[in-house]
VMD Tcl script that draws the C-alpha trace (Angstrom):
set ca {
  {-27.34 30.55 -0.13}
  {-30.49 29.20 -0.77}
  {-31.65 25.79 0.11}
  {-31.12 24.45 -3.03}
  {-27.39 25.99 -3.97}
  {-25.92 24.47 -0.78}
  {-27.91 21.03 -2.13}
  {-25.41 21.39 -6.02}
  {-22.64 22.38 -4.08}
  {-22.73 19.65 -1.19}
  {-23.68 16.99 -4.93}
  {-20.33 18.46 -6.35}
  {-18.18 17.86 -3.22}
  {-19.69 14.22 -2.94}
  {-19.05 14.06 -7.33}
  {-15.20 15.38 -6.43}
  {-14.81 12.33 -3.70}
  {-15.68 9.80 -6.34}
  {-13.00 10.81 -9.63}
  {-10.52 11.21 -5.88}
  {-11.83 7.26 -4.87}
  {-11.49 6.36 -9.39}
  {-7.98 7.70 -8.54}
  {-6.67 6.14 -6.19}
  {-7.84 3.12 -7.27}
  {-6.22 2.94 -9.81}
  {-3.00 3.68 -8.69}
  {-3.34 0.87 -5.34}
  {-4.73 -1.51 -8.05}
  {-1.61 -1.40 -10.21}
  {0.59 -2.13 -6.90}
  {-1.65 -5.62 -7.12}
  {-3.12 -5.96 -10.64}
  {0.30 -7.31 -11.93}
  {0.24 -10.36 -9.22}
  {-2.33 -13.07 -11.06}
  {0.06 -12.29 -14.51}
  {3.32 -13.65 -12.94}
  {3.30 -16.29 -14.25}
  {2.60 -16.05 -17.77}
  {5.79 -13.38 -17.66}
  {7.67 -16.41 -16.42}
  {6.70 -17.84 -19.80}
  {6.71 -15.18 -21.60}
  {9.79 -12.66 -20.92}
  {11.87 -15.43 -19.38}
  {13.23 -13.45 -15.40}
  {15.24 -14.57 -13.37}
  {13.99 -14.93 -9.86}
  {16.14 -11.29 -8.93}
  {14.25 -10.03 -12.14}
  {10.58 -10.90 -11.29}
  {10.96 -9.71 -7.72}
  {12.07 -6.06 -8.97}
  {9.48 -6.71 -11.30}
  {7.18 -6.44 -8.84}
  {8.52 -3.96 -6.54}
  {9.71 -1.40 -9.04}
  {6.60 0.79 -9.08}
  {6.71 0.48 -5.19}
  {9.98 1.57 -4.57}
  {9.96 4.36 -6.93}
  {6.42 5.84 -5.71}
  {8.12 5.07 -1.48}
  {10.97 7.31 -2.28}
  {9.24 10.41 -4.67}
  {5.87 11.14 -2.46}
  {7.09 13.17 -0.03}
  {8.80 15.32 -2.88}
  {5.54 15.09 -4.95}
  {3.58 15.28 -1.83}
  {5.87 18.68 -1.01}
  {5.38 20.14 -5.31}
  {1.76 19.59 -5.00}
  {1.46 21.95 -1.75}
  {3.05 24.72 -4.46}
  {2.07 24.56 -7.57}
  {-1.56 23.10 -7.25}
  {-2.74 19.60 -5.80}
  {-5.38 19.52 -9.02}
  {-2.68 20.15 -10.98}
  {0.07 17.16 -10.14}
  {-3.42 15.06 -10.36}
  {-4.19 15.63 -13.06}
  {-0.19 15.50 -15.05}
  {0.10 12.29 -12.87}
  {-2.31 11.01 -14.30}
  {-1.84 11.50 -17.93}
  {1.80 10.25 -17.18}
  {0.60 7.00 -16.30}
  {-1.25 6.17 -19.05}
  {1.60 6.26 -21.01}
  {3.67 4.52 -18.33}
  {0.70 2.03 -18.46}
  {1.41 1.51 -22.45}
  {5.12 1.25 -21.90}
  {4.20 -1.64 -19.86}
  {1.83 -3.49 -22.09}
  {4.16 -3.44 -24.39}
  {7.33 -3.96 -22.96}
  {9.70 -6.88 -24.86}
  {12.40 -7.85 -22.02}
  {11.96 -8.11 -18.23}
  {14.43 -5.44 -18.38}
  {11.56 -3.51 -20.09}
  {9.50 -3.99 -17.77}
  {10.89 -3.07 -14.67}
  {11.89 0.16 -15.75}
  {7.80 0.37 -17.41}
  {7.19 0.00 -13.62}
  {9.86 2.22 -12.37}
  {8.00 4.49 -14.24}
  {3.98 4.33 -13.13}
  {5.38 5.03 -9.80}
  {6.92 8.64 -10.44}
  {3.79 8.72 -12.10}
  {2.06 7.08 -9.50}
  {3.79 9.41 -7.02}
  {2.43 12.83 -8.28}
  {-1.84 11.01 -7.82}
  {-1.45 9.63 -5.15}
  {-0.65 12.69 -2.03}
  {-2.86 14.46 -4.37}
  {-6.28 12.61 -3.53}
  {-6.58 13.16 0.31}
  {-4.94 16.65 0.60}
  {-7.64 16.94 -1.75}
  {-9.85 16.00 0.51}
  {-9.39 18.25 2.73}
  {-10.21 20.67 0.69}
  {-13.48 19.24 -0.88}
  {-14.32 19.04 3.18}
  {-13.81 21.34 5.61}
  {-16.29 19.89 8.04}
  {-14.20 17.82 9.70}
  {-17.59 14.91 10.35}
  {-18.25 15.06 6.97}
  {-14.21 14.84 6.49}
  {-14.10 11.29 8.47}
  {-16.62 9.69 6.50}
  {-15.51 10.83 3.15}
  {-11.78 10.04 4.02}
  {-13.86 6.29 5.37}
  {-14.60 5.25 1.83}
  {-11.42 6.79 0.30}
  {-9.78 4.99 2.06}
  {-12.40 1.87 0.94}
  {-11.33 2.82 -2.53}
  {-7.49 2.30 -2.07}
  {-8.16 -1.21 -0.11}
  {-10.57 -2.02 -2.77}
  {-8.36 -1.73 -4.63}
  {-5.06 -2.97 -3.95}
  {-7.76 -6.45 -3.01}
  {-10.35 -5.91 -6.63}
  {-6.31 -6.67 -8.50}
  {-6.35 -10.27 -8.74}
  {-10.17 -10.69 -9.82}
  {-9.24 -8.54 -12.28}
  {-6.65 -9.18 -13.18}
  {-7.72 -12.84 -13.27}
  {-10.52 -12.05 -15.70}
  {-8.45 -9.98 -18.50}
  {-5.99 -13.43 -18.38}
  {-8.15 -15.70 -18.85}
  {-8.98 -13.71 -22.03}
  {-5.73 -11.91 -23.30}
  {-2.19 -11.41 -22.58}
  {-0.50 -9.94 -19.41}
  {0.06 -6.60 -21.02}
  {-3.08 -6.66 -21.09}
  {-2.81 -5.89 -17.30}
  {-1.59 -2.73 -17.84}
  {-3.95 -1.37 -20.55}
  {-6.50 -1.51 -18.48}
  {-5.95 1.68 -17.08}
  {-6.44 3.78 -19.70}
  {-9.71 4.39 -20.36}
  {-10.10 4.67 -16.16}
  {-7.99 7.67 -16.68}
  {-9.52 9.51 -19.49}
  {-13.13 9.12 -17.56}
  {-10.45 10.97 -13.82}
  {-8.62 12.95 -15.90}
  {-12.40 14.52 -17.76}
  {-14.44 14.81 -14.52}
  {-11.39 15.59 -12.41}
  {-10.60 18.92 -14.63}
  {-14.63 19.41 -13.84}
  {-14.90 19.03 -10.33}
  {-12.03 19.26 -8.87}
  {-10.96 22.54 -6.99}
  {-7.25 23.61 -7.07}
  {-5.23 23.84 -3.81}
  {-1.50 25.02 -3.16}
  {-0.12 26.58 0.16}
  {-1.14 30.10 0.06}
  {3.24 30.85 1.16}
  {4.05 27.51 -0.12}
  {8.84 28.59 0.11}
  {10.50 26.79 -3.11}
  {11.36 23.19 -3.13}
  {14.59 22.39 -2.01}
  {16.08 21.05 -4.41}
  {18.74 19.33 -2.33}
  {16.28 17.87 -0.05}
  {13.88 16.00 -3.38}
  {17.46 14.05 -3.94}
  {18.35 13.28 -0.47}
  {14.60 12.13 0.35}
  {15.05 9.81 -3.00}
  {18.45 8.68 -2.30}
  {17.93 8.20 2.04}
  {14.94 5.60 0.34}
  {16.37 3.95 -2.58}
  {19.06 3.09 -0.83}
  {18.65 2.25 1.99}
  {15.54 0.45 0.48}
  {17.79 -1.52 -1.91}
  {19.93 -2.76 0.06}
  {17.82 -4.25 2.44}
  {16.28 -6.13 -0.37}
  {19.56 -7.53 -1.88}
  {20.60 -8.63 1.32}
  {18.18 -11.36 2.25}
  {18.38 -12.59 -1.14}
  {21.88 -12.72 -1.34}
  {22.96 -11.92 2.42}
  {24.94 -8.73 3.32}
  {28.30 -9.42 2.43}
  {27.22 -11.27 -1.04}
  {28.72 -8.28 -3.29}
  {29.53 -4.44 -2.19}
  {27.34 -2.49 -3.68}
  {25.41 -3.78 -0.15}
  {26.78 -2.51 2.44}
  {27.62 1.25 0.60}
  {24.09 1.18 -0.59}
  {22.88 1.19 2.91}
  {25.60 2.54 3.97}
  {25.38 5.96 1.64}
  {20.84 5.74 1.79}
  {21.40 5.62 5.76}
  {23.76 8.67 5.53}
  {20.80 10.43 3.29}
  {18.05 9.71 4.93}
  {20.88 11.42 8.10}
  {21.27 14.56 6.29}
  {17.07 14.74 4.95}
  {16.47 15.55 8.64}
  {18.62 17.07 9.76}
  {17.97 19.48 6.60}
  {14.19 20.40 6.86}
  {15.00 21.27 10.46}
  {17.93 23.56 9.38}
  {15.22 25.12 5.94}
  {12.50 27.50 7.12}
  {10.15 25.93 4.50}
  {11.25 22.34 4.94}
  {9.76 19.74 2.01}
  {9.06 17.84 4.92}
  {8.66 19.13 8.55}
  {9.97 15.65 10.40}
  {8.71 17.10 13.83}
  {5.36 16.31 12.89}
  {7.06 12.37 14.60}
  {7.54 14.03 17.78}
  {2.96 13.18 17.94}
  {2.87 9.72 19.04}
  {-0.14 9.99 16.98}
  {1.04 10.36 13.62}
  {4.31 8.25 14.51}
  {2.13 5.24 15.09}
  {-0.50 5.85 11.80}
  {3.23 5.55 10.16}
  {4.53 2.49 11.72}
  {0.82 1.10 11.79}
  {0.28 1.43 7.54}
  {4.55 0.82 7.37}
  {4.52 -2.48 9.31}
  {0.62 -4.67 8.12}
  {1.44 -3.47 4.22}
  {5.66 -5.54 5.16}
  {3.09 -8.32 6.21}
  {0.46 -8.18 3.95}
  {2.02 -7.23 0.21}
  {4.76 -10.33 0.08}
  {1.89 -12.73 0.88}
  {-0.31 -12.03 -1.27}
  {2.08 -11.83 -3.62}
  {3.06 -15.26 -3.33}
  {-0.67 -16.57 -2.87}
  {-1.51 -15.38 -5.83}
  {1.51 -18.24 -7.74}
  {0.08 -20.85 -4.49}
  {-3.25 -20.97 -5.87}
  {-3.12 -21.34 -9.43}
  {1.05 -23.28 -9.90}
  {0.17 -25.22 -6.74}
  {-3.63 -26.05 -6.58}
  {-4.67 -24.91 -10.71}
  {-7.15 -22.31 -10.90}
  {-6.73 -20.26 -13.62}
  {-5.85 -16.52 -13.07}
  {-10.18 -15.84 -13.28}
  {-10.77 -18.45 -10.63}
  {-7.65 -17.54 -8.47}
  {-9.14 -13.80 -8.95}
  {-12.16 -15.20 -7.53}
  {-11.37 -17.11 -4.90}
  {-9.27 -13.66 -3.39}
  {-12.20 -12.16 -3.34}
  {-12.85 -12.15 0.25}
  {-10.58 -9.74 0.53}
  {-11.48 -7.09 -1.28}
  {-15.18 -7.46 0.16}
  {-13.39 -6.63 3.36}
  {-11.51 -4.08 2.32}
  {-14.86 -2.11 1.60}
  {-16.96 -3.04 4.66}
  {-13.16 -1.87 6.75}
  {-12.49 1.33 5.98}
  {-16.54 2.34 5.62}
  {-16.63 1.04 9.03}
  {-13.96 2.72 10.42}
  {-14.53 6.06 11.91}
  {-18.08 4.57 13.56}
  {-15.44 2.76 14.90}
  {-13.36 4.81 15.91}
  {-15.51 7.29 17.71}
  {-16.98 4.47 19.80}
  {-14.64 1.84 20.77}
  {-11.31 4.98 20.67}
  {-8.34 5.35 17.84}
  {-6.07 2.91 20.35}
  {-7.74 0.07 20.52}
  {-9.71 0.43 16.63}
  {-6.08 0.24 15.29}
  {-4.09 -2.25 17.52}
  {-7.09 -5.19 17.15}
  {-7.03 -4.14 13.10}
  {-3.77 -4.68 13.19}
  {-4.32 -7.83 15.57}
  {-6.67 -9.51 13.05}
  {-4.53 -9.48 10.29}
  {-1.94 -10.92 12.04}
  {-3.83 -13.69 12.87}
  {-5.12 -14.35 9.61}
  {-1.66 -13.74 7.96}
  {-0.83 -16.42 10.27}
  {-3.15 -18.57 9.72}
  {-1.73 -19.14 5.97}
  {1.55 -21.45 8.07}
  {-1.23 -24.19 8.69}
  {-2.17 -24.18 4.88}
  {-0.91 -27.06 2.61}
  {-1.23 -27.76 -0.67}
  {-5.08 -29.22 -0.97}
  {-6.18 -27.32 2.53}
  {-9.28 -26.30 2.06}
  {-10.79 -23.16 0.37}
  {-12.66 -22.02 3.89}
  {-9.02 -21.21 5.61}
  {-8.06 -19.90 2.73}
  {-11.03 -17.67 2.76}
  {-11.99 -17.42 5.92}
  {-8.04 -15.90 5.95}
  {-8.87 -13.26 2.51}
  {-11.58 -11.81 4.01}
  {-10.01 -11.69 8.09}
  {-7.08 -9.61 6.14}
  {-9.24 -7.80 4.17}
  {-11.06 -6.17 6.25}
  {-8.52 -4.78 9.52}
  {-6.36 -3.80 6.31}
  {-8.96 -1.60 5.80}
  {-9.57 -0.43 8.79}
  {-6.05 0.44 9.95}
  {-4.59 2.13 5.98}
  {-7.53 4.31 7.15}
  {-7.91 4.64 10.10}
  {-3.70 5.69 9.98}
  {-4.76 8.25 7.04}
  {-7.18 9.62 8.89}
  {-4.32 10.58 11.87}
  {-1.41 11.46 9.39}
  {-3.60 14.39 7.58}
  {-5.46 16.04 11.03}
  {-1.65 16.36 12.58}
  {-0.16 18.17 9.69}
  {-1.76 22.50 9.16}
  {-4.34 21.99 6.25}
  {-1.66 23.94 3.84}
  {0.79 21.01 4.66}
  {-1.45 18.59 3.94}
  {0.17 16.78 0.18}
  {3.70 16.68 2.11}
  {1.68 15.33 5.10}
  {-0.36 12.24 3.13}
  {2.82 11.59 1.32}
  {3.86 10.16 4.64}
  {1.37 8.25 4.81}
  {1.25 7.02 0.81}
  {5.19 6.74 1.63}
  {4.78 4.72 4.21}
  {2.29 1.92 2.54}
  {4.04 1.41 -0.92}
  {7.16 1.03 1.02}
  {5.60 -1.37 2.73}
  {4.56 -2.76 -0.23}
  {8.22 -3.38 -1.57}
  {9.40 -4.15 1.39}
  {6.91 -6.87 2.31}
  {7.62 -8.13 -1.77}
  {11.57 -8.48 -1.13}
  {12.10 -9.22 1.98}
  {8.38 -12.03 2.40}
  {10.04 -12.62 -0.65}
  {13.24 -13.26 -0.38}
  {12.18 -15.64 2.89}
  {10.53 -17.92 0.13}
  {12.36 -18.06 -2.82}
  {15.22 -19.29 0.36}
  {13.19 -21.61 1.16}
  {11.83 -22.91 -1.89}
  {15.33 -22.99 -3.87}
  {17.30 -25.35 -0.34}
  {13.95 -27.42 -0.54}
  {12.52 -28.10 -3.84}
  {14.92 -31.25 -5.20}
  {15.95 -31.92 -8.93}
  {15.29 -35.22 -9.91}
  {18.37 -38.11 -11.83}
  {17.87 -37.09 -14.89}
  {17.86 -33.34 -15.16}
  {19.73 -31.91 -17.41}
  {21.70 -28.83 -15.11}
  {20.07 -25.89 -16.86}
  {16.78 -26.78 -16.63}
  {17.34 -28.07 -12.82}
  {19.27 -24.11 -12.49}
  {16.01 -22.74 -14.52}
  {13.21 -24.96 -11.57}
  {15.51 -23.44 -8.40}
  {15.15 -20.65 -9.79}
  {11.67 -20.15 -9.08}
  {8.01 -22.05 -8.77}
  {7.18 -20.65 -12.26}
  {10.08 -22.23 -13.45}
  {9.83 -25.69 -12.04}
  {6.40 -25.59 -13.89}
  {7.50 -25.14 -17.51}
  {10.16 -28.07 -16.93}
  {7.99 -30.09 -14.89}
  {6.15 -30.15 -18.64}
  {9.18 -30.66 -20.71}
  {10.19 -33.76 -19.09}
  {8.78 -37.16 -19.51}
  {5.78 -38.05 -17.35}
  {7.46 -39.76 -14.28}
  {10.08 -37.31 -13.61}
  {7.77 -34.21 -14.52}
  {5.63 -35.69 -12.13}
  {8.45 -35.73 -9.09}
  {9.82 -32.68 -10.07}
  {6.05 -31.15 -9.58}
  {5.22 -32.76 -7.01}
  {8.79 -31.63 -4.22}
  {8.92 -28.01 -6.25}
  {4.92 -27.45 -4.92}
  {5.85 -28.99 -0.62}
  {8.97 -27.20 -1.00}
  {7.00 -23.93 -2.19}
  {4.17 -24.38 0.23}
  {7.26 -24.52 2.96}
  {8.31 -21.00 1.52}
  {4.48 -19.81 1.92}
  {4.09 -20.91 5.99}
  {7.61 -19.64 6.70}
  {6.38 -16.39 5.28}
  {3.65 -16.61 6.97}
  {4.39 -17.12 10.38}
  {7.09 -14.27 10.49}
  {4.32 -11.32 8.19}
  {2.58 -12.45 11.76}
  {4.65 -12.51 14.13}
  {5.59 -9.33 12.37}
  {2.07 -7.71 12.90}
  {1.14 -8.52 16.19}
  {4.54 -6.40 17.01}
  {3.07 -3.87 15.75}
  {-0.12 -4.04 17.11}
  {1.26 -3.41 21.19}
  {3.81 -0.64 18.97}
  {0.43 1.32 17.73}
  {-1.21 0.79 21.87}
  {2.15 1.68 23.27}
  {2.24 4.53 20.60}
  {-1.44 5.63 22.05}
  {-1.43 5.60 25.50}
  {-1.81 8.81 25.43}
  {-4.40 11.77 23.66}
  {-2.83 13.76 21.54}
  {-2.43 17.58 22.95}
  {-3.20 15.63 26.74}
  {-0.58 14.21 29.20}
  {-1.96 11.04 30.43}
  {-3.77 12.47 33.93}
  {-6.22 14.53 31.34}
  {-8.88 15.22 33.70}
  {-11.52 12.34 33.54}
  {-14.37 14.92 33.19}
  {-13.01 16.49 30.66}
  {-12.72 13.33 27.97}
  {-16.10 12.51 29.16}
  {-17.53 15.76 28.00}
  {-16.05 15.61 24.45}
  {-17.42 12.41 23.73}
  {-20.75 12.54 25.18}
  {-20.71 16.28 22.98}
  {-20.43 14.03 20.17}
  {-23.68 11.76 20.31}
  {-25.95 15.30 19.66}
  {-26.49 15.87 16.06}
  {-25.97 19.78 16.50}
  {-23.35 19.87 18.70}
  {-21.80 17.35 16.51}
  {-21.18 19.79 14.06}
  {-20.44 22.56 15.94}
  {-17.82 20.52 17.05}
  {-16.06 18.89 13.92}
  {-16.06 22.39 12.45}
  {-14.09 24.56 15.09}
  {-12.31 21.20 15.56}
  {-11.65 21.30 11.13}
  {-10.58 25.56 11.96}
  {-8.38 25.12 14.57}
  {-6.40 21.94 12.45}
  {-7.94 19.41 14.46}
  {-7.64 15.61 13.18}
  {-10.92 14.55 11.18}
  {-13.75 12.50 13.08}
  {-13.56 15.41 15.28}
  {-12.48 14.28 18.76}
  {-14.70 11.41 19.69}
  {-12.52 9.81 17.11}
  {-9.23 10.45 19.15}
  {-11.05 8.92 22.03}
  {-8.51 6.18 23.62}
  {-9.44 3.81 25.48}
}
mol new
graphics top color blue
foreach p $ca { graphics top sphere $p radius 0.5 }
foreach p [lrange $ca 0 end-1] q [lrange $ca 1 end] { graphics top cylinder $p $q radius 0.2 }
display resetview
């Protein structure tokens, strides 16, 4: 092959990566772009507090429930084909969400977006493996992909704010359409088809069990956090059914010749550490960020655009963190890099526990920057670990596990942290005498309801209600931030413990072997040969140096 052909093929690969980054950025953005629209939705559709939480997390719940199934399906019918089909469905669901006439319709549309998103996410990561057989190039590509995913989530509030400054809340969904047109056009041209050559059958029973298990358990946890575990019989029933479905799912996978998900991957400590890190980091992150957008608008009085700009340091940090992950892992080791990322994120979120109504922006900006950067590192490194633990032909199902943890963490974060904030707010807010019962109930539902109620009351009465509601809401966010920070500290300790030995080596692996593998990465020629050999052997992207454990 001539030098010109090699260069053209390399350019084609990187252009294809651009399409995959566009896809994952879109799906990640859709998970957070709605946050700044919550006050507008509250005013227009008048959802209850519970409906408001479902609007926020229906997307992530359904996405989490279907990711493993869709990842396995992509291995069977082709990752490119499923990606393009899912993108088309994503556009149709976006139209439905933009023009939803009621809270119920919006929740349904968000759920359909989750179905479509589940077909996109696993395909993007597994197609990277097909585009980049060289392990070192693949590590760089995953870093760029991870930066796109975390940046999309961080960029959501800014783009949402820009749109809401001039249009109604449905415009945040219409944003998807021109992006999807580009994705479909360039994806059909630039992306290769990739599938498992011996896929086996797509086990429908396993699909049903995985969906029932994830959605049942998550629903039970969400409702128990909001109303108590025994408020209604459906809560313990959903938990029992969900837990039983997950047990049956695992047992079935162990018996099948071609399982939907090879649960034996969890015997690999690196795989388990990556999934735990992704899940817990998103539980802590998503819930607090969901309510910070409301804090900036409804407590600080910022416009949607100004609130989005205020959260911009998280976007910048996510990009930088994702791009620097591979270099940090090679220099400091996987164990130290992942643990430091979780510690930094936990500290950044816990700082919000010191926030009050008129805190200096320096406190908020520093927190956003630390959290965004750390999330970029954790998400990219965890995706790298997960993808490298599975054989290439099963990369769709393996990457779906990483994405499931991401989306499940997002959904649980909004549900659990949101329930803490809502419960503390409802218990702390005081409705002044003179406010009728219906208006008082609306004010206790949410901070958005209190703002709307206060605006309709006479001056002094409305000002007193608004002041008390804002204090109660900030107190709820403070407590949630401390709890989330503590959760991430536990996750950091868990990751450090799980990564205490090298993958495939005992705890007493010879030091000379470790030094040789790490030193080999310092030379360009040796580096390429080692990385290529690692890729052929099914080793993790980033080769051995990225596997160094401090």
